[in-house]
N, C-alpha and C positions, 0 to 999 in steps of 0.2 A: 504494500500500500504506500502510495506517495502523495503527499500534500501538494496540490498544484500551486504554483506561485501566484501571488496576488499582491495588490498594493503598489508601492513605489519601490522599484528596484533600480539600483545605481550601477551602470556599467563603468566601473571605477577607472579613472585615468591611471596610467603607469608613470610615476615620477622618475625622471632621469636627471642626473647631474654629471657633467664632464664625461658623457658617453656611457655611464653605468647606471644601474638601478639605484635610486636614492631611497635607501631603506629607512632613513630617519623620517623623511617626508611621508613615506608610505605608512609608517606606524602612526604618525600624527593624523593622517587622514582617517585611518581605521577608527581611532579613538573619537575623532570628531563626528563621523557619520553614525557611529553606534549611539550617539546621544541625540540624533535627529530621528524623525519619523520615517526612516528608511526601513524597508522590509526585507531587503536582501542585497548582496553585492555580487557582481559578476566581474571576474578578473580576466585580463588578457583578451578581451573581446575587441571589437572595432575601435571603440573609444579608448580602450587601453593599449592601442597600437600593437595588438597581438601578433600581427604579421611581421613585425620588425624585432620581435623578441625571440631569442633562440631557446632551445630546450632547457639548458641549464638555468638561464635567467627566469624562465617561466616557473620552473620548479622552485627556485629561490623566492620568487614573487609570492607563490602560493604559501610556502613555508612561513615567511615573515608575516604575511597577512593573517594566516590562520593562528599563529602564535599570539599576535596582538589582539585579534578578534576574541580569542578564548579568554583573554585577561580583562575584557570589558565587562561592565555590569549587564550588558544585553547583547550577547553574541548573536551575530546575524548569520543566516544561511550564506555560504560561500559557494558560488558556482563558477565554473571555468568555461571560457569561450574557446571553441574549437572550430576550425574551418579548413577546407581543403577540397581538391578536386579528384583525388585518388582515394578510393575507398580503402584500399590496402594500407596506404600510409595513414589514413585517418584511424583505422583499427589499431595500428601500432602506437600512434600518439595517444589514443584513448587508453590503451593497455598500460602505457607508462604512467598516465595520470591516475590509474586505479589505485596506486599506492599513495597518492597524495591526499591531504586532508581537505577535500572538497565534497560538497553535498550533492552536486548535480552538474549538468552540462548544458550550455547554450550552443547549439551546433548550426552553423550557417549552411544554406543550400550550396551544393557544389558550384563554384564560380568558373566562368569563362568557357567551360566545355559544353554548357547548355544541354544536359542530358534530358531524355524524355521523362514523362511522368512515371513510367514504369521503372526507369533507371533511378529516379530519385526515391521512389518508394523502396526499392531494393537497398539503396544506400543507407537510408535511415533505419530500415528494419534490421539490417545487419549490425549497425552500430548499437541499436537498442538491445539486440540479442546478446551482445558481448559485454553488457554491464547491467548491474542491478540498480544503478543510480538513475534518478529521473533525468529526462531529456526534454528540453524545450527547443523547438525548431525556430531558426531565424530566417524568415522569408523576406528578402529584400532584393527584388528583381532588378532594380536600377543599379545595384552594385554587382550582383552575380551574373546578370544576363539571362536568368531563367526564373519563371514564376511557378511556385508550387501551388497548383490549383486546389480548390476546396475539396473536390472529390478525393484526391490523393491525400490531402491533409486529414480528412475525416477517416480514411482507411488507416492512416498511421495513428490516429487518436484511439483506435481500438487496441493498440498494443499497450500493455499495462504500464510501461515506464516512459511512454511519450505523453507528457502531461500538459503541454501547452505550446504556444507559439509567440514569438516576438513578431508582431505583424507590421511590416513596412511595405505592403504590397502596392501601395499608391493607387488602389482602386477601391473607392468607397463602397461600391456595390458588393465587391468580393468580401470586404471586411464585414459588412453588415450581414451578409448571408452566412458567413462563417460563425459570427457571434450567435445568430439565432439557430444555427444548425448543429453547433458543437454538442457533444455528449456531456453528461455530468462528469466532473473530474478533469476536464480539459480547459485550461485557462487561455484566454486571449488577452495579451498585453500589448498595447500599442508601443511601437518604437519611434513614432513620429511625435516629437515633443510639441510641435505646433498644433497637433490635432488631438491633444490629450482630452480636452473637455468634450469634444465631439465623440471620441471613442467611448468615454465613460457614459455619456448620455445614451449611446446605443447599446450599452450593456457590457462593455469590456471590463475586465477584472482589475485593471490598473495599467501601469506603463513601465517600460524599461527606458529611463529618461536621462540622457546626458545632462540636461539643464538642471536636474535635481542636485548636481554638485553645488549649484549656486543658490537654489531656492527650494530645497527639499520640503521645508515646512509649508510653503505656499502651494506646491503641487499636492501635498497630502491634504491641505485644507480644502482645496477644490473637491477632491474625492470624498472627504468627510461630509461636506455639505450635500453633495448629491446622494450619498448613502442614507442620510437622514431625511431626505425628501425636500430639501431646501433648494429647489432649482434656481430660484431668483438669486439667492445668495451665492450660489455656485457661479452663476453667470457674471455677477459683479466681481467676484474674486478672480475669475478667469480674465476679465477685461483688464484688471490691474496687472496681470501676469503675462498676457499673450505676447507682448513685444519682446520679452526676454529671450525666448528661443530664437526669434529672428536675429537678434543681436549676436547670440552665441554661435549661430550657424551662418553668420555673414561671410565667413571664410572657412576653409575646411577644418572640421573638428578633428582632434580636440585642441588645436592651438588657441582659440579664443578662451576656452575654459581654463586651460593651463595658465594663460596670462592672468585671468581673473584670480585664480587661486594663489598664484605667485604674488600678485599685488596685495592680496589680503593676508599673506603670511602663512598660508596653509601648506604650501610647498615651497622649496628653496630655489627652484629654477623653473622657468616656463619651457624648458628644452623639449623639443620633439625630435624624432628621427626621420631622416630623409627616406622617402621623397617628401614627407611632410616638412613644412617650414613654419617659422614663427609668424605671428600676425603682422600685417602691414602697419606702418606708422599711423595711417589714417584710422584703422580699426583700433589700434592700441589707444589712440586718443579718445575714441568713442567709449571704449570700455572703461578707461580711467575716469572719464567724466561721469559715467553711470555709477561707478564705484564711489566717486567723490560725493555726488549729490545724494545717492542712496534713495531707497524707497521702502515703503512698509513691508513689501513682500520679499525683499532680498536680505537674507540672514547670514550669509557667509562673508 
């Protein structure tokens, strides 16, 4: 039995300094977000620049995060992001991770190769067969080049440890049909920060939101208001928050988020790894202005 993810999940950025994993900043972030209304952390996913982290770094990232997480007053579920286009290599990567202290996996659809629906079903079914941990599928066709359709998704949802999806399909009809057609025990979490309110209003279970690095309390507040039936209050709260994701995604993520967290002292460097680059001077000035003037919804 696996509890499907719900609420506000944070795809944690990976802090770097001088080309290496910044363990001091990582520990600081774990402590910080354990005190916020965050329901789970995902390590080494897209926002965590997972494709630029080698195997040894990923193992160390998980070890440090798990150690610090266990020492907090409210340890959070820790999931690991996995991605790749070769099922055999993915099985090997997953097998290595089985010894690590993580609670589940967020696994992206195979990218670039554009397999058929049958191929994607077989890919995820095989990965699910080789672990007892829960798996959430990451469907983001504008990055991978392939869309996992609802018929295939619902077949995969029948497998006992495929428990949800991070939905970035960019098709409102597909998302709505999935929400209303999914079986009990299968979560739909939006990965589109700017569509968070819309997804919740349609019945999504929460979101995996990079912007929650900056305003976790505010995103959780929108969900809380909707859950208690205060649609008007939720709309007002969302109006105050809606511009933030646009700002944080004005240039490729996670550079704007890292700049923000660096300016606020949560991480010691805004460093990203190529081919990612730091924010432009123009965006840095916009971010610094927003940090300086502050708003009621921004807590970091």
